[in-house]
Each structure stands twice: as C-alpha cells, then as structure tokens.
Legacy VTK file of the C-alpha trace (Angstrom):
# vtk DataFile Version 3.0
C-alpha trace
ASCII
DATASET POLYDATA
POINTS 478 float
-34.240 -28.235 4.053
-32.150 -26.363 6.624
-34.145 -24.557 9.266
-33.931 -20.813 9.523
-32.671 -21.045 13.094
-29.789 -23.275 11.916
-28.814 -20.660 9.342
-28.966 -17.934 11.955
-26.821 -19.975 14.302
-24.172 -20.487 11.630
-24.100 -16.806 10.756
-23.795 -15.781 14.395
-20.831 -18.138 14.806
-19.105 -16.527 11.825
-19.729 -13.039 13.234
-18.466 -14.074 16.689
-15.296 -15.685 15.330
-14.421 -12.655 13.187
-15.082 -10.196 16.024
-13.231 -12.383 18.533
-10.109 -11.886 16.412
-9.722 -8.824 18.629
-8.664 -11.308 21.274
-5.633 -12.140 19.119
-4.371 -8.588 19.702
-4.787 -8.971 23.445
-3.225 -12.449 23.581
-0.371 -11.687 21.210
0.750 -8.659 23.197
0.708 -10.339 26.618
2.553 -13.352 25.199
5.146 -11.804 22.897
6.834 -9.836 25.659
7.727 -13.001 27.581
9.987 -14.357 24.827
11.391 -10.951 23.936
12.362 -10.052 27.521
15.716 -11.914 27.722
16.865 -10.397 24.416
15.639 -6.877 25.268
17.419 -7.167 28.609
20.668 -8.064 26.837
20.234 -5.436 24.079
19.671 -2.475 26.400
21.637 -3.831 29.437
18.708 -3.376 31.847
17.815 -5.139 35.112
14.564 -6.813 36.218
13.242 -3.462 37.474
13.360 -2.050 33.939
11.859 -5.261 32.563
8.872 -4.775 34.873
8.489 -1.230 33.518
8.699 -2.381 29.877
6.131 -5.109 30.550
3.816 -2.834 32.518
3.985 0.015 29.983
1.686 -1.887 27.621
-0.719 -2.386 30.505
-0.626 1.338 31.304
-1.755 2.048 27.753
-4.501 -0.551 28.129
-5.764 1.243 31.243
-6.151 4.497 29.286
-7.775 2.697 26.352
-10.338 1.029 28.611
-10.880 4.214 30.627
-11.621 6.675 27.844
-13.256 4.592 25.118
-16.144 3.013 27.036
-18.332 6.063 26.608
-17.202 6.401 22.971
-18.537 2.907 22.255
-21.940 4.049 23.549
-21.826 7.110 21.274
-20.083 5.883 18.094
-20.984 2.205 18.237
-19.128 -0.986 19.058
-17.970 -1.660 15.485
-16.200 1.677 14.886
-14.339 1.467 18.181
-13.055 -2.042 17.348
-11.873 -0.878 13.902
-10.049 2.012 15.567
-8.264 -0.367 17.955
-6.980 -2.495 15.048
-5.322 0.538 13.428
-3.646 1.568 16.696
-2.343 -1.953 17.308
-0.778 -2.280 13.853
1.086 1.020 14.271
2.139 0.132 17.823
3.466 -3.311 16.842
5.702 -1.881 14.111
6.843 0.979 16.355
7.736 -1.419 19.197
9.848 -3.591 16.896
11.764 -0.616 15.523
12.484 1.077 18.890
16.104 2.243 19.269
16.096 2.677 23.051
14.328 1.245 26.065
12.563 4.600 26.540
11.202 4.553 22.973
10.116 0.943 23.455
8.174 1.936 26.577
6.388 4.777 24.716
5.585 2.488 21.772
4.139 -0.158 24.103
2.005 2.440 25.884
0.576 3.433 22.484
0.029 -0.205 21.502
-1.618 -0.820 24.870
-4.374 1.640 23.986
-5.603 -0.851 21.374
-5.490 -3.710 23.880
-7.577 -1.763 26.388
-10.151 -0.829 23.746
-10.530 -4.277 22.181
-10.610 -6.053 25.552
-13.965 -4.499 26.449
-15.412 -3.664 23.018
-15.100 -7.160 21.527
-16.864 -9.123 24.342
-19.470 -6.347 24.460
-20.056 -6.580 20.704
-20.412 -10.365 20.790
-22.706 -10.345 23.861
-25.058 -7.851 22.240
-25.318 -9.707 18.934
-25.633 -13.235 20.376
-28.793 -15.291 20.970
-29.401 -15.906 24.693
-29.000 -19.706 24.517
-25.423 -19.652 23.241
-24.245 -16.234 24.455
-21.786 -17.703 26.955
-20.210 -19.920 24.327
-19.913 -17.098 21.785
-18.468 -14.515 24.185
-15.992 -17.150 25.340
-14.682 -17.169 21.770
-12.924 -13.942 22.786
-10.926 -15.768 25.461
-10.201 -18.585 23.003
-8.706 -16.085 20.570
-6.787 -14.462 23.456
-5.309 -17.897 24.170
-4.619 -18.412 20.468
-2.886 -15.020 20.396
-0.668 -16.056 23.313
0.225 -19.299 21.535
0.835 -17.438 18.266
3.202 -15.064 20.057
5.088 -17.967 21.656
5.572 -19.605 18.263
6.690 -16.227 16.900
9.170 -15.889 19.771
10.449 -19.420 19.189
10.761 -18.889 15.423
12.927 -15.798 15.824
14.813 -16.786 19.009
18.551 -17.198 18.516
21.170 -18.933 20.684
23.731 -16.964 22.652
26.761 -16.052 20.586
24.799 -15.587 17.363
25.753 -12.250 15.686
22.060 -11.159 15.576
21.316 -12.317 19.143
20.559 -8.786 20.402
18.241 -7.938 17.492
16.061 -11.047 17.161
13.349 -9.580 19.412
12.365 -7.009 16.748
10.543 -9.357 14.313
8.768 -10.888 17.324
6.911 -7.570 17.666
6.464 -6.977 13.912
4.337 -10.131 13.607
1.715 -8.373 15.773
0.613 -6.339 12.740
-0.869 -9.546 11.245
-3.773 -10.064 13.726
-4.455 -6.308 13.579
-4.890 -6.518 9.795
-7.150 -9.590 10.133
-9.377 -7.840 12.693
-9.686 -4.609 10.675
-10.513 -6.407 7.427
-13.041 -8.751 9.035
-14.865 -6.058 11.028
-15.496 -4.018 7.870
-18.025 -6.671 6.791
-19.803 -7.153 10.140
-23.026 -5.360 11.199
-23.408 -3.063 14.200
-25.109 -4.686 17.214
-28.937 -4.537 17.287
-28.966 -3.319 20.876
-26.749 -0.326 20.065
-28.801 0.438 16.941
-32.075 0.569 18.858
-30.471 2.744 21.549
-29.802 5.260 18.744
-33.412 5.156 17.541
-32.539 3.036 14.471
-35.150 0.324 15.033
-35.492 -0.605 11.352
-31.783 -1.452 11.109
-31.975 -3.184 14.487
-34.738 -5.416 13.180
-32.765 -6.186 9.994
-29.768 -7.394 12.035
-31.965 -9.410 14.408
-33.591 -11.171 11.455
-30.122 -12.432 10.515
-28.847 -13.421 13.957
-31.807 -14.164 16.234
-34.361 -16.977 16.249
-37.329 -15.655 14.280
-40.010 -16.307 16.898
-38.039 -14.285 19.493
-37.400 -11.112 17.485
-40.502 -9.155 18.522
-40.075 -10.088 22.172
-36.405 -9.022 22.122
-37.273 -5.661 20.518
-40.082 -5.079 23.044
-37.753 -5.732 25.986
-35.065 -3.462 24.534
-37.634 -0.664 24.113
-38.734 -1.066 27.747
-35.121 -1.014 28.916
-34.385 2.199 27.006
-37.476 3.883 28.458
-36.391 3.003 31.990
-32.811 4.244 31.565
-31.916 7.889 32.094
-29.380 7.809 29.252
-26.703 9.441 31.428
-23.431 7.554 31.785
-23.369 8.432 35.494
-26.315 6.030 35.903
-23.674 3.317 36.228
-23.128 4.545 39.809
-26.828 4.283 40.747
-27.505 2.320 43.960
-29.363 -0.428 42.080
-26.262 -1.064 39.935
-23.834 -1.213 42.855
-23.923 -5.014 42.872
-23.182 -5.153 39.134
-20.129 -2.924 39.665
-18.888 -5.110 42.528
-19.257 -8.168 40.291
-17.556 -6.535 37.283
-14.581 -5.311 39.312
-14.413 -8.337 41.625
-14.280 -10.987 38.907
-11.348 -9.159 37.302
-9.566 -8.762 40.634
-9.529 -12.510 41.238
-8.782 -13.280 37.588
-5.575 -11.220 37.839
-4.459 -11.496 41.475
-4.358 -15.272 41.345
-1.212 -14.666 39.280
-2.107 -15.810 35.763
-0.065 -13.163 33.991
3.057 -13.828 36.027
3.052 -17.142 34.138
2.158 -15.583 30.764
4.647 -12.681 30.981
7.489 -14.296 32.888
7.241 -18.022 32.119
10.739 -18.176 30.539
12.158 -16.560 33.691
10.206 -18.939 35.930
11.348 -21.956 33.904
14.952 -20.735 34.095
14.556 -20.582 37.886
13.224 -24.147 37.750
16.381 -25.346 36.042
15.647 -25.131 32.313
18.848 -24.856 30.311
19.017 -21.648 28.221
16.541 -19.095 26.875
15.456 -21.163 23.860
14.641 -24.118 26.099
12.612 -21.863 28.421
10.694 -20.397 25.464
9.877 -23.940 24.268
8.363 -24.523 27.718
6.280 -21.389 27.195
4.978 -22.770 23.883
3.629 -25.766 25.792
1.902 -23.345 28.182
0.251 -21.717 25.149
-0.905 -25.075 23.758
-2.561 -25.995 27.069
-4.135 -22.541 27.302
-5.788 -22.925 23.891
-6.812 -26.565 24.429
-8.640 -25.971 27.703
-10.209 -22.724 26.501
-11.777 -24.757 23.678
-13.015 -27.203 26.327
-14.638 -24.317 28.219
-16.752 -23.470 25.147
-18.580 -26.784 25.558
-19.067 -26.368 29.313
-19.912 -22.715 29.933
-23.550 -22.895 28.752
-24.062 -26.410 30.152
-22.470 -26.336 33.606
-23.179 -22.640 34.085
-21.008 -19.775 35.291
-20.950 -20.583 39.038
-19.990 -24.269 38.780
-17.230 -23.502 36.303
-15.940 -20.703 38.546
-15.679 -22.911 41.631
-14.161 -25.885 39.797
-11.559 -23.736 38.039
-10.568 -21.479 40.921
-10.326 -24.430 43.343
-7.942 -26.180 40.948
-5.878 -23.028 40.405
-5.565 -22.470 44.159
-4.404 -26.036 44.789
-1.777 -25.785 42.041
-0.500 -22.483 43.455
-0.090 -24.047 46.899
1.735 -26.981 45.263
4.043 -24.618 43.325
4.845 -22.768 46.542
5.839 -26.042 48.248
7.756 -27.160 45.160
9.953 -24.045 45.065
10.284 -23.999 48.857
11.921 -27.433 48.515
13.965 -26.278 45.508
17.368 -27.284 46.911
16.060 -30.681 48.071
14.287 -31.715 44.860
17.337 -31.418 42.607
16.732 -31.901 38.877
13.145 -33.107 39.447
12.141 -29.483 40.119
12.141 -28.830 36.351
9.516 -31.370 35.276
7.532 -31.052 38.517
7.175 -27.278 38.210
6.261 -27.667 34.524
3.458 -30.129 35.342
2.058 -27.877 38.079
2.183 -24.777 35.843
0.366 -26.643 33.049
-2.337 -27.859 35.455
-2.729 -24.326 36.813
-3.070 -22.972 33.257
-5.658 -25.624 32.349
-7.877 -24.741 35.324
-7.610 -21.017 34.493
-8.365 -21.540 30.792
-11.606 -23.381 31.507
-12.867 -20.935 34.151
-11.621 -17.473 35.113
-10.173 -16.832 31.657
-13.467 -16.822 29.730
-15.699 -16.047 32.727
-14.145 -12.654 33.452
-14.930 -11.252 29.995
-18.313 -12.967 29.794
-19.571 -11.714 33.158
-18.656 -8.050 32.558
-20.467 -8.151 29.208
-23.658 -9.516 30.823
-24.287 -7.695 34.105
-24.769 -4.070 32.936
-27.921 -2.523 31.348
-27.954 -1.376 27.719
-27.612 2.396 28.137
-24.454 2.085 30.258
-23.201 -1.285 29.011
-20.304 0.345 27.187
-19.086 2.326 30.200
-19.824 -0.584 32.569
-17.884 -3.079 30.472
-15.016 -0.612 30.130
-14.891 -0.251 33.937
-14.568 -4.029 34.195
-11.877 -4.033 31.515
-10.136 -1.059 33.155
-10.090 -2.979 36.438
-8.519 -5.948 34.665
-5.694 -3.831 33.263
-5.038 -1.981 36.523
-4.855 -5.265 38.443
-2.836 -6.853 35.632
-0.374 -3.956 35.759
0.024 -4.184 39.534
0.710 -7.933 39.327
3.190 -7.563 36.459
5.001 -4.616 38.072
5.317 -6.238 41.494
6.090 -9.888 40.657
9.888 -9.738 40.943
9.568 -7.420 43.947
7.249 -9.892 45.695
9.571 -12.764 44.782
12.521 -10.959 46.386
10.511 -9.615 49.334
8.974 -12.973 50.291
12.092 -15.096 49.740
13.084 -17.019 52.867
16.773 -16.744 53.740
18.736 -19.708 52.411
16.183 -20.591 49.717
17.501 -18.152 47.084
17.954 -19.389 43.506
21.218 -18.207 41.922
21.806 -18.741 38.190
24.815 -17.440 36.260
25.721 -15.216 39.179
22.235 -13.595 39.338
20.178 -13.919 42.529
16.606 -14.618 41.371
15.163 -14.903 44.875
12.571 -17.672 45.244
8.971 -17.478 43.879
7.537 -19.765 46.600
6.268 -16.810 48.665
4.664 -15.166 45.608
2.808 -18.357 44.665
1.641 -18.774 48.263
0.287 -15.197 48.268
-1.645 -15.819 45.033
-3.023 -19.062 46.517
-4.362 -17.231 49.583
-6.072 -14.723 47.266
-7.594 -17.713 45.445
-9.169 -18.891 48.713
-10.646 -15.417 49.241
-11.963 -15.564 45.663
-13.913 -18.736 46.446
-15.600 -16.974 49.376
-16.358 -13.896 47.236
-17.780 -16.045 44.434
-20.162 -17.821 46.799
-21.869 -14.525 47.634
-21.381 -12.414 44.501
-21.055 -14.516 41.355
-24.460 -14.692 39.581
-25.669 -17.572 37.424
-26.483 -15.819 34.144
-26.841 -19.005 32.075
-30.082 -18.907 30.066
-30.957 -15.355 31.154
-31.483 -12.578 28.620
-29.520 -9.372 29.147
-32.842 -7.640 29.857
-33.781 -10.221 32.532
-30.448 -9.669 34.253
-31.087 -5.911 34.313
-34.560 -6.469 35.785
-32.995 -8.566 38.554
-30.794 -5.654 39.652
-33.704 -3.187 39.403
-35.597 -5.356 41.892
-32.593 -5.124 44.259
-32.131 -8.895 44.398
-28.860 -10.558 45.362
-26.551 -12.246 42.810
-27.224 -15.690 44.320
-30.967 -15.310 43.604
-30.484 -14.892 39.841
LINES 1 479
478 0 1 2 3 4 5 6 7 8 9 10 11 12 13 14 15 16 17 18 19 20 21 22 23 24 25 26 27 28 29 30 31 32 33 34 35 36 37 38 39 40 41 42 43 44 45 46 47 48 49 50 51 52 53 54 55 56 57 58 59 60 61 62 63 64 65 66 67 68 69 70 71 72 73 74 75 76 77 78 79 80 81 82 83 84 85 86 87 88 89 90 91 92 93 94 95 96 97 98 99 100 101 102 103 104 105 106 107 108 109 110 111 112 113 114 115 116 117 118 119 120 121 122 123 124 125 126 127 128 129 130 131 132 133 134 135 136 137 138 139 140 141 142 143 144 145 146 147 148 149 150 151 152 153 154 155 156 157 158 159 160 161 162 163 164 165 166 167 168 169 170 171 172 173 174 175 176 177 178 179 180 181 182 183 184 185 186 187 188 189 190 191 192 193 194 195 196 197 198 199 200 201 202 203 204 205 206 207 208 209 210 211 212 213 214 215 216 217 218 219 220 221 222 223 224 225 226 227 228 229 230 231 232 233 234 235 236 237 238 239 240 241 242 243 244 245 246 247 248 249 250 251 252 253 254 255 256 257 258 259 260 261 262 263 264 265 266 267 268 269 270 271 272 273 274 275 276 277 278 279 280 281 282 283 284 285 286 287 288 289 290 291 292 293 294 295 296 297 298 299 300 301 302 303 304 305 306 307 308 309 310 311 312 313 314 315 316 317 318 319 320 321 322 323 324 325 326 327 328 329 330 331 332 333 334 335 336 337 338 339 340 341 342 343 344 345 346 347 348 349 350 351 352 353 354 355 356 357 358 359 360 361 362 363 364 365 366 367 368 369 370 371 372 373 374 375 376 377 378 379 380 381 382 383 384 385 386 387 388 389 390 391 392 393 394 395 396 397 398 399 400 401 402 403 404 405 406 407 408 409 410 411 412 413 414 415 416 417 418 419 420 421 422 423 424 425 426 427 428 429 430 431 432 433 434 435 436 437 438 439 440 441 442 443 444 445 446 447 448 449 450 451 452 453 454 455 456 457 458 459 460 461 462 463 464 465 466 467 468 469 470 471 472 473 474 475 476 477
C-alpha cells in the first residue's frame, strides 16, 4: 500500500508543475525576441538603438506588473493574480505579432510585459507557500526550469518560422514567432483553474478550515498541526500593514531579495538570451538562420542544467550552489573577454571557441543563479508581506534586466578598444570584450556579497526563517 506521504508528494509535484507553467510565459518572451530581432530590424528599418528599446519595452511592462500587483496578491490571493497574468499574456502575444509599426510593437510588448512581471513573482510565491519544507527548493526551482523550457520553446519557434534572405515573406516571418506565445498562456490559465489557493494565504484571510483542507492534501500528515500553529503565531506577530516590509528587522531580507537579483542580472545572462544571434554573428556565424540555430543550442543547455539543479538545490544547499555557479560564470566571462579581445588573431576558431564558452557560462547560470534568485525571494519574507516582498525582488530583477538589455550595445561600443572593432556587412558592431569583462568584475563582487549575505535556507520552514530575522541574526548564522 502506498503511504499517505507518497501520495501527498505526488500531488504537490503535479501542483508545482502546473503552476510553474507561468515560467513558460517568462521564458518564451525573453527568448522569442532574440530570433525576431533581425527580421524586425529589416521590416521597420531600425538601428540597434531602436532594437534596445523594443527589447526593453517588454521589461518596462514587467516592472509595472511586479510593482503594482504584489499587494494585490496579498489581498486577492496568489491564484487569481496568476490567472489574470495568463489572460494579459495571451492578448499581448497576439497584439505583438500583429503590430503594424515599431511604435505599436513597443506598446504591445509593454502590455505583454505586465503579465511577465506578475507571473515572475506570483508563481514562485505560490509554489513556495504550498510546498513541504523538505522539497521546497526543488519545487520552486521548477519555475526556473519552465523559464528555461520557455526560452528553448521560443528558440524552436524562431527557428521554425525563420526564413532565408531573399524569401518573399522574409520581412513578415517574425509575426508567427510572437503568436505562438498564446499557447503557454492558454496552458497556464486552464491548469490554474483546477489548483487550490495556498494554505498560508487562506489562513491569513481567516479561512483556517480551507487552509487545513489544502494542507491535508499537500503536507505530511504529522506536520499539519505544527504548521498551522506556526502560521497562527506569525499572523499574530505581524501588523498586517504592507509598510512592515520596511521595518528594521526586515532590512536584511530586503538586501538579500534585491541583491540576489542584482547579481543574477548584472552578470550579463540576458545579453546572451536576448542578443545571442547578434553575438554569434559577431563571432563569425554565417547568416541569421545559422545564428538562431546556435541560440537553440543555448536553450538546450539552459534546460538540461536547470534540470540538474533540481537534484542539487536541496542536497548541496543554496550557498554551495551559489558559489559554484557564480565562480564558473565569472571565469567564463573573463575567458569570453579574452577570446573577443583576440578576435583578429584567432581567425575562424573564434566561432566554435566563443560557442563553447557561452554554453559553459549558460550551464553554470542554469544550475545556480537562475533558480536561486526566484527561490530566495520566495523564502526570505514573512507571510503578511510575502506578496509585496516577493514583488520587490521581482521588480528589482526586471529593473536590472531592463538596464542590462538597454545598455548592452552601448557598453559594447563604449568599451571597444581602438583597432579591435568587428565589422560585418559594412556594419561596425564594436567588440563585446569590454562588456564581458565588466560583467566578470561584477561576478567577483557577487562572490564577496554572497559570502556575507546569502543565507542557507535548506531545510528551514518559512516560519523559522522569519524568526531568524526577528531575532536580528545575520544571514550567515541561518
């Protein structure tokens, strides 16, 4: 006979996988733009400056989504907010694909970005609050796995609809790339209709009977009463005001939530995700289709190593995974900087060498900062302000993401050493060596920050983590 805890574990996995489909929205959007960029650029005759604006417009929408919906998730519930994001994304995907001008495309992507901002904090929050303590890290990391799957899905979509130069529909093939985005939105909306609200949100609304019913389905039976008791104590201690997030005893949690997202983004991950075809063209790949095929390989590695992280995050712990991953990322960034600095000396070998280094960089990110960022922000805040706290972490991610995406080509040009410029088809690309070196230096700073500020939350209940901050203890003592 199957034990009750085994049944609960299976059910929780199903719930986490369905909810994590929200990550598909996130991943699809950040990936689809990379393959569409060359065609959009040709269609609307725009330069790299406009491409940065088109790319960043989705991130601007994500900032607003994360900024204004955190408190709503505390009031309306996690489930309703996720359903709302799925509807927005479906509309935004269709609108983006049907845009008749670059200005309309920018507005459509801002609207679509709202859904990305909402789902990026609401989904990890939902999973964290409904997960048993022992496997919480693994389940929340499902979000990052689905983000990676969304990126890969978008790359395959880009490749499927990409056309060679000279084809009569060359300037229009980017439209169906965006339309496909309505598919993950439909999957998320349909799946979430059948999922329960989180027990921690239910008890915060005084609905203890329903809270208990959900816990009986998803929590180990001998822990239910203890979990409910701790949640009651937490609610009694909290003021209930969203401004409590700025209390002195939560200052460390805010530094952690914002800091982890700063280093996740400013080590340059989304320059690879958004602009990989451009980077591969700089490295000598022949044609847009060839560069997009290189991006598909990036997506495959991203998914593969995110799956690997699921088996490590609750065994190695958060801190070990952080230091292993960020150290590897930093080394690869230094190597990429040297590689492009020697661009004119390496000849044709620059293509495969840069590809190998990019794939290694992606693998280290996928097993560490990728899942850790979303996991940490869903763990470090107390129940009453967990929605607003997680949204602040998500908001930070999108602000930093936007800055990186908007400044990449500017940094490339600004930090290009005279004589090292890469010129293709008459266009001066600059040289990305300086940009990669800058991201590597930030990676070194991230290792120092992590030593002092990254907590080890493995095996700790969300209530135990809150108690640690209330006692004014440092992150390293957790």
